[in-house]
N, C-alpha and C positions, 0 to 999 in steps of 0.2 A: 503495499501499499503507499511505502514511502517512495518507492520509486516511481510509483504511478502519481503520487503527488507530484514527483521532482521532476518528471516527463510532463508535466501537465497532459492530462487524457483529460480534466473537466474545460480547458481552455479549449484546446484545440475542438472538442464538443461544441464549447459555444459559439466558435468561429466559423463551424460548420454542423450548423443544425441540420441539415440534410441527411447526414452520414447516421447511421442508424450504427454504425462500426465504432462511431467515438462516443456516442450516448451510453452503446453498451459498455463499453471501458470506463467511463465515465462513472456510473452507477455501481458496476461491479468493485469496483477498486479506489472506493472513496469511502467517506463516511458522510453517510443521506439518512436523511429523515427516515423513521421507519413508515415505510408503504409496503412491504412486502419482503419478502425473504431475498438477500442479496448473495453476493459467495461472500462475501466475510462472515455473513452470518453463520456461515458452517465450520468457522475455522476451530472456535472452542468447543462444538459439540465432536467436532471430527477427531480432534488432539484426546479428546476425553476417553472415545470408543478406542482409540489408538491405544493409549495407556492402558486401560482396563482393561482390555484383551491381550496384550502385547509382555504386560512387565509379569512375572512368577517372581517368587521369593527370593528366587537366588538373584535374578535382575534387578530388584531391589537393592537385594547388598551389594550388588557391584557397584549401579548405579551412586550409592552411600559412598562406598569407599571411592570411590574414584573421585566424586565431588567432593567430600570432607579432603582428600589426599592435595587436591589440587589447588581448593580454597586455603587449606593451612600454607602449603608449598610457598603460595604467591606472597602472602602475608608474613612468614617466616625468611623468606630470600630478600625482603624490601623491595619486590617487585611493584607490588598492590597491597596497599594495607586493607584489611577486613573491617571499614568501616560502615556501618548500617546507615547511618545518615546520610549519606552520599549515595550509598547503593553501588559502591565498587564493586567489581569483578569478583573478588576474593569473598567478599559477603554474599553474592549472588548464588556461588558454589559451596559455601560451608553452610549457609541457611538452605538450602536445595537437597545439600546431603542429610542434613539433620531431618527435612521434610521427606526422604527416602527411607530413614531408619525410622520414622511414626509411622508412616504407612505400610514400611516391611513387616512391623510389630502387629498392626492393624488387620491387615493382610493375614497373618499366620495366626490371628485371634480367631477374627472373622469365617476366613473363608478355610482356611487348612482344618482350624479345630471344629468351625463350626456353630461359634457359638451367637447367639442373637440376641438382642436386645427385648 
């Protein structure tokens, strides 16, 4: 969506109002008022579906270890500090790693052990 904004799809669509192609690109690759489903409305549900079907307990553990190791390594080497306030890359990796830890634990409790609330 940022690339579409940079390329100016909507500006081209305004300059060429008879072109359905540019109007289509402008609608599907920009933030528009809710008038029905556009392509960008499917990004989060699609990602959630992929994560829910693709990640197993082993993959949660691997993702957690990789994210935590990379985030803490960036901070320890001085490449990028782990600062939440400005959302540095190290912070994103560390917080994402801990999220994978929690998701892995919940996956083990709810899905593997069959515990239901």
